[in-house]
C-alpha positions as a printed NumPy array, in Angstrom:
array([[ -2.863, -13.865, -36.244],
       [ -1.656, -13.922, -39.856],
       [ -4.003, -13.937, -42.824],
       [ -2.721, -17.378, -43.883],
       [ -3.85 , -18.816, -40.532],
       [ -7.532, -18.07 , -41.23 ],
       [ -9.779, -20.902, -42.285],
       [-11.698, -20.775, -45.571],
       [-15.367, -19.89 , -45.065],
       [-17.891, -22.397, -46.357],
       [-20.332, -20.938, -48.85 ],
       [-23.339, -19.224, -47.35 ],
       [-22.134, -19.499, -43.732],
       [-20.043, -16.858, -41.983],
       [-17.308, -18.648, -40.072],
       [-16.372, -15.691, -37.868],
       [-18.256, -13.664, -35.282],
       [-17.48 , -10.086, -34.291],
       [-18.276,  -9.083, -30.707],
       [-17.878,  -5.428, -29.752],
       [-18.631,  -3.28 , -26.73 ],
       [-18.39 ,   0.428, -25.893],
       [-18.653,   1.65 , -22.293],
       [-18.96 ,   5.097, -20.691],
       [-18.768,   5.853, -16.966],
       [-18.382,   8.925, -14.744],
       [-15.772,   9.153, -11.971],
       [-14.847,  12.252,  -9.967],
       [-16.985,  14.428, -12.283],
       [-15.018,  13.118, -15.306],
       [-16.276,  10.925, -18.158],
       [-14.263,   7.829, -19.045],
       [-14.93 ,   5.715, -22.135],
       [-13.379,   2.591, -23.619],
       [-14.089,  -0.161, -26.121],
       [-13.441,  -3.869, -26.464],
       [-13.441,  -6.101, -29.552],
       [-13.34 ,  -9.893, -29.902],
       [-13.323, -11.967, -33.107],
       [-14.202, -15.636, -32.595],
       [-14.345, -18.74 , -34.795],
       [-17.369, -20.955, -35.356],
       [-16.694, -22.818, -32.075],
       [-16.525, -19.512, -30.153],
       [-12.749, -19.886, -29.937],
       [-11.13 , -16.469, -29.51 ],
       [ -8.993, -15.598, -32.53 ],
       [ -8.391, -11.905, -31.918],
       [ -9.071,  -9.316, -29.225],
       [ -8.315,  -5.651, -28.694],
       [ -9.244,  -2.943, -26.211],
       [ -8.49 ,   0.716, -25.669],
       [ -9.618,   3.997, -24.13 ],
       [-11.704,   6.588, -25.973],
       [-10.57 ,  10.116, -25.145],
       [-13.581,  12.36 , -25.677],
       [-14.947,  14.398, -22.739],
       [-18.437,  14.623, -24.305],
       [-18.846,  11.102, -25.693],
       [-22.172,   9.248, -25.462],
       [-22.724,   5.523, -24.97 ],
       [-24.082,   5.138, -28.513],
       [-20.963,   6.768, -29.934],
       [-18.725,   4.472, -27.863],
       [-20.619,   1.422, -29.157],
       [-20.243,   2.538, -32.789],
       [-16.519,   3.266, -32.307],
       [-16.129,  -0.288, -30.962],
       [-18.01 ,  -1.696, -33.986],
       [-15.957,   0.393, -36.41 ],
       [-12.699,  -0.787, -34.817],
       [-13.804,  -4.432, -34.939],
       [-14.827,  -4.283, -38.6  ],
       [-11.567,  -2.56 , -39.57 ],
       [ -9.609,  -5.281, -37.828],
       [-11.626,  -8.032, -39.544],
       [-10.795,  -6.516, -42.959],
       [ -7.087,  -6.245, -42.081],
       [ -7.098,  -9.93 , -41.052],
       [ -8.438, -10.914, -44.477],
       [-11.84 , -12.07 , -43.234],
       [-14.582, -12.037, -45.884],
       [-17.651, -13.336, -44.065],
       [-18.533, -12.3  , -40.513],
       [-21.52 , -12.03 , -38.18 ],
       [-21.885,  -8.698, -36.366],
       [-23.086,  -9.68 , -32.885],
       [-25.053,  -6.776, -31.354],
       [-26.232,  -6.659, -27.735],
       [-27.714,  -3.155, -28.138],
       [-31.155,  -2.82 , -29.826],
       [-30.448,   0.649, -31.213],
       [-27.133,  -0.476, -32.755],
       [-28.874,  -3.48 , -34.335],
       [-31.561,  -1.223, -35.821],
       [-28.925,   1.163, -37.233],
       [-26.739,  -1.591, -38.73 ],
       [-29.71 ,  -3.333, -40.368],
       [-30.923,  -0.012, -41.782],
       [-34.257,  -0.187, -39.961],
       [-33.598,   3.193, -38.335],
       [-31.86 ,   6.351, -39.503],
       [-29.498,   8.298, -37.246],
       [-30.765,  11.751, -36.271],
       [-27.599,  13.268, -34.775],
       [-24.831,  14.306, -37.131],
       [-22.039,  12.615, -35.141],
       [-23.934,   9.284, -35.147],
       [-24.632,   9.623, -38.876],
       [-20.913,  10.163, -39.604],
       [-19.943,   7.104, -37.577],
       [-22.541,   4.993, -39.379],
       [-21.168,   6.154, -42.744],
       [-17.747,   4.864, -41.662],
       [-19.234,   1.563, -40.468],
       [-21.185,   0.971, -43.696],
       [-18.146,   1.952, -45.761],
       [-15.991,  -0.706, -44.03 ],
       [-18.741,  -3.321, -44.438],
       [-18.472,  -2.868, -48.239],
       [-14.947,  -4.328, -47.995],
       [-16.423,  -7.588, -46.656],
       [-18.217, -10.145, -48.833],
       [-20.891, -10.496, -46.154],
       [-21.464,  -8.971, -42.719],
       [-24.697, -10.16 , -41.138],
       [-26.064,  -8.33 , -38.056],
       [-27.216, -10.675, -35.268],
       [-29.036,  -9.512, -32.116],
       [-27.755, -11.369, -29.069],
       [-30.267, -12.674, -26.545],
       [-29.881, -11.922, -22.825],
       [-28.403, -15.36 , -22.101],
       [-25.732, -14.996, -24.815],
       [-22.337, -13.642, -23.715],
       [-20.676, -10.683, -25.352],
       [-17.023, -11.693, -25.409],
       [-15.924,  -8.08 , -25.895],
       [-17.523,  -6.822, -22.654],
       [-14.665,  -8.061, -20.469],
       [-12.056,  -6.34 , -22.656],
       [-13.98 ,  -3.053, -22.519],
       [-14.21 ,  -3.292, -18.722],
       [-10.436,  -3.856, -18.463],
       [ -9.712,  -0.899, -20.741],
       [-11.979,   1.545, -18.92 ],
       [-10.697,   0.439, -15.491],
       [ -7.084,   1.   , -16.551],
       [ -7.958,   4.42 , -17.973],
       [ -9.655,   5.495, -14.734],
       [ -6.653,   4.448, -12.636],
       [ -4.24 ,   6.311, -14.923],
       [ -6.246,   9.487, -15.509],
       [ -7.857,  10.312, -12.168],
       [ -5.606,  12.887, -10.469],
       [ -4.411,  11.992,  -6.984],
       [ -6.534,  13.495,  -4.242],
       [ -4.659,  16.122,  -2.243],
       [ -4.632,  16.111,   1.558],
       [ -3.429,  18.536,   4.244],
       [ -1.07 ,  17.506,   7.039],
       [ -2.067,  19.111,  10.36 ],
       [  1.556,  19.15 ,  11.555],
       [  3.508,  20.758,   8.701],
       [  0.311,  22.286,   7.167],
       [  1.351,  21.203,   3.667],
       [ -1.906,  21.101,   1.66 ],
       [ -0.465,  19.542,  -1.505],
       [  0.167,  15.976,  -0.319],
       [ -1.054,  12.976,  -2.314],
       [ -3.477,  10.746,  -0.43 ],
       [ -1.104,   7.767,  -0.732],
       [  1.59 ,   9.775,   1.104],
       [ -0.609,  10.255,   4.174],
       [ -0.533,   8.082,   7.293],
       [ -3.769,   7.281,   9.126],
       [ -3.71 ,   6.296,  12.8  ],
       [ -5.638,   3.019,  13.119],
       [ -7.597,   3.681,  16.308],
       [ -8.614,   7.328,  15.873],
       [ -8.334,   7.943,  12.113],
       [ -6.264,  11.14 ,  12.413],
       [ -4.13 ,  11.683,   9.309],
       [ -0.681,  13.234,   8.875],
       [  1.996,  13.09 ,   6.202],
       [  4.353,  10.131,   6.49 ],
       [  7.44 ,  12.314,   7.031],
       [  5.91 ,  14.116,  10.023],
       [  4.812,  10.833,  11.593],
       [  8.313,   9.423,  11.137],
       [  9.879,  12.441,  12.892],
       [  7.255,  12.242,  15.659],
       [  8.101,   8.573,  16.28 ],
       [ 11.83 ,   9.328,  16.377],
       [ 11.382,  12.079,  18.992],
       [  9.149,   9.878,  21.14 ],
       [ 11.616,   6.999,  20.995],
       [ 14.511,   9.266,  21.965],
       [ 12.463,  10.601,  24.886],
       [ 11.448,   7.1  ,  25.941],
       [  7.812,   8.231,  25.92 ],
       [  4.692,   6.39 ,  24.847],
       [  4.241,   6.711,  21.089],
       [  0.804,   8.295,  20.837],
       [ -1.102,   9.854,  17.935],
       [  0.444,  13.275,  17.091],
       [ -2.985,  14.95 ,  17.221],
       [ -3.391,  17.375,  20.139],
       [ -4.76 ,  15.61 ,  23.245],
       [ -5.36 ,  12.34 ,  21.356],
       [ -4.39 ,   9.329,  23.496],
       [ -4.472,   6.673,  20.756],
       [ -1.269,   4.629,  20.691],
       [  0.597,   3.917,  17.49 ],
       [  1.439,   0.265,  16.863],
       [  4.731,  -1.06 ,  15.536],
       [  2.937,  -3.091,  12.852],
       [  1.092,  -0.09 ,  11.395],
       [  4.229,   2.088,  11.36 ],
       [  6.892,  -0.406,  10.3  ],
       [  6.902,   0.752,   6.651],
       [  7.764,   4.31 ,   7.78 ],
       [ 10.707,   3.327,   9.956],
       [ 14.391,   3.385,   9.118],
       [ 16.47 ,   0.382,  10.288],
       [ 17.696,   2.498,  13.233],
       [ 14.14 ,   3.449,  14.283],
       [ 13.02 ,  -0.182,  13.964],
       [ 15.828,  -1.233,  16.316],
       [ 14.953,   1.543,  18.778],
       [ 11.252,   0.612,  18.803],
       [ 12.021,  -3.098,  19.235],
       [ 14.322,  -2.19 ,  22.137],
       [ 11.598,  -0.052,  23.726],
       [  9.051,  -2.86 ,  23.294],
       [ 11.449,  -5.233,  25.051],
       [ 12.045,  -2.714,  27.863],
       [  8.308,  -2.223,  28.362],
       [  7.825,  -5.993,  28.651],
       [ 10.355,  -6.268,  31.522],
       [  9.522,  -4.749,  34.95 ],
       [ 11.869,  -1.9  ,  35.914],
       [ 13.303,  -3.782,  38.921],
       [ 13.941,  -6.832,  36.722],
       [ 15.992,  -5.09 ,  34.012],
       [ 19.676,  -5.868,  33.592],
       [ 21.909,  -4.015,  31.123],
       [ 25.234,  -5.355,  29.911],
       [ 28.002,  -3.303,  31.644],
       [ 30.111,  -3.385,  28.488],
       [ 29.898,   0.285,  27.314],
       [ 30.054,  -0.851,  23.666],
       [ 27.048,  -3.168,  24.148],
       [ 24.532,  -2.181,  26.896],
       [ 22.093,  -4.899,  25.778],
       [ 18.919,  -5.179,  27.881],
       [ 18.251,  -8.51 ,  29.589],
       [ 15.763,  -9.836,  32.112],
       [ 17.023, -10.755,  35.586],
       [ 14.424, -13.525,  35.73 ],
       [ 15.638, -14.942,  32.426],
       [ 19.27 , -14.774,  33.521],
       [ 18.571, -16.404,  36.892],
       [ 17.235, -19.502,  35.125],
       [ 20.551, -20.133,  33.395],
       [ 22.905, -20.94 ,  36.323],
       [ 23.197, -20.541,  40.107],
       [ 25.269, -17.585,  41.353],
       [ 25.832, -14.037,  40.031],
       [ 28.115, -14.707,  37.033],
       [ 26.331, -14.376,  33.721],
       [ 27.332, -13.729,  30.123],
       [ 25.701, -11.073,  27.949],
       [ 23.349, -12.648,  25.441],
       [ 24.7  , -10.355,  22.716],
       [ 28.405,  -9.645,  23.204],
       [ 29.16 , -12.696,  25.392],
       [ 31.136, -10.714,  27.996],
       [ 30.769, -12.097,  31.561],
       [ 29.403,  -9.786,  34.255],
       [ 28.096,  -9.816,  37.83 ],
       [ 24.311,  -9.512,  38.096],
       [ 24.582,  -8.29 ,  41.71 ],
       [ 27.181,  -5.538,  41.208],
       [ 26.146,  -4.783,  37.61 ],
       [ 29.84 ,  -4.63 ,  36.59 ],
       [ 32.168,  -6.8  ,  34.466],
       [ 32.831, -10.116,  36.165],
       [ 35.297,  -9.811,  39.079],
       [ 37.171, -13.113,  38.884],
       [ 38.248, -14.63 ,  42.243],
       [ 36.694, -11.7  ,  44.118],
       [ 33.544, -11.556,  46.173],
       [ 31.208,  -8.638,  45.502],
       [ 32.2  ,  -6.885,  48.78 ],
       [ 35.89 ,  -7.349,  47.988],
       [ 35.427,  -5.873,  44.515],
       [ 33.62 ,  -2.818,  45.932],
       [ 36.419,  -2.215,  48.45 ],
       [ 39.042,  -2.439,  45.687],
       [ 37.005,  -0.176,  43.366],
       [ 35.475,   2.49 ,  45.639],
       [ 35.562,   5.18 ,  42.97 ],
       [ 32.982,   5.214,  40.166],
       [ 34.027,   4.667,  36.571],
       [ 34.555,   7.661,  34.294],
       [ 31.084,   7.321,  32.811],
       [ 29.47 ,   6.867,  36.231],
       [ 31.255,  10.039,  37.378],
       [ 29.878,  11.956,  34.396],
       [ 26.363,  10.706,  35.127],
       [ 26.583,  11.746,  38.785],
       [ 27.918,  15.153,  37.808],
       [ 25.039,  15.67 ,  35.384],
       [ 22.565,  14.459,  38.018],
       [ 23.87 ,  16.999,  40.536],
       [ 23.731,  19.771,  37.939],
       [ 20.134,  18.92 ,  36.974],
       [ 19.042,  18.126,  40.58 ],
       [ 18.138,  14.55 ,  39.647],
       [ 17.652,  11.959,  42.373],
       [ 18.314,   8.241,  42.317],
       [ 15.73 ,   5.659,  43.361],
       [ 17.196,   3.6  ,  46.212],
       [ 15.431,   0.479,  44.936],
       [ 15.89 ,   0.332,  41.149],
       [ 18.788,   2.87 ,  41.009],
       [ 17.185,   4.792,  38.093],
       [ 17.672,   8.557,  37.915],
       [ 14.554,  10.683,  38.424],
       [ 13.831,  14.254,  37.34 ],
       [ 11.19 ,  16.112,  39.339],
       [  8.831,  17.979,  37.019],
       [  6.064,  18.678,  39.558],
       [  4.581,  17.389,  42.805],
       [  6.133,  16.556,  46.161],
       [  9.705,  15.416,  46.898],
       [  8.866,  11.807,  47.834],
       [ 10.002,   9.073,  45.437],
       [  7.987,   5.931,  44.728],
       [  9.699,   3.253,  42.634],
       [  7.895,   2.34 ,  39.445]])
């Protein structure tokens, strides 16, 4: 607001009101202080406002209030205001400004000298004690200033990851498992998820012996596009019974489909992959054999494909067995030799 924009004060009546507020609070064993100032017209229309932090580790509330008053008066003088009401919502401040009490502490006395010195630059500055039902327009600005200062100045709390044992991790870089509350750094959780997806295992909490499952929704912000695709694929696999799963035989595709879903499309065994569009036989699980029955195709192609041969060779080397029902390979880790289809 420019000086020329100010209205002319009628004689004997201050046209402007100065509201001021100083606040002090303690957070994390640290003191935070701030002030707010508002200058209003005769209709309580806001003409000027300011706010800011007060950086003093030993400041008192009374000091913060006087700093707010001093700042407001200085601003009123710089705006060219001559007559103003000083609106006090603090009894002790009102007593000091009116001269009814004398400051005992040296720091308060010095601040009051500054305040009274600035008041001499004004034609009139009349102290007014606000009642409880009257609003202090500066309070909101002081609250905003002190809140911003707390957010900026409080150092980030450090946490320890129980996987990598790094004890210098900011709290906002930690991941908390929803169901159990165990916490680990985001990078370790991301690597844990990747390993579990590659293994095809359930994605549980990394904590030892914890059985809580991680959810896609809670982890999605940690995942790379590749991990998102892998998890979505696993979710789809888990939703389809093992005996009902059909994979596209195109080696460059291998998209998972449901046999039940495919059987609803058309009668017979010829289907097209929902992703690459290549036709295949749902009975033989091979690319579509045009003009050949399944038995005829098997007689003409008795030998496995190159990739099938590699799989069988690896299975023999690792002593894997194949389920006669779902055809999945099985590795025996413990227990008897009998095989029960999943």
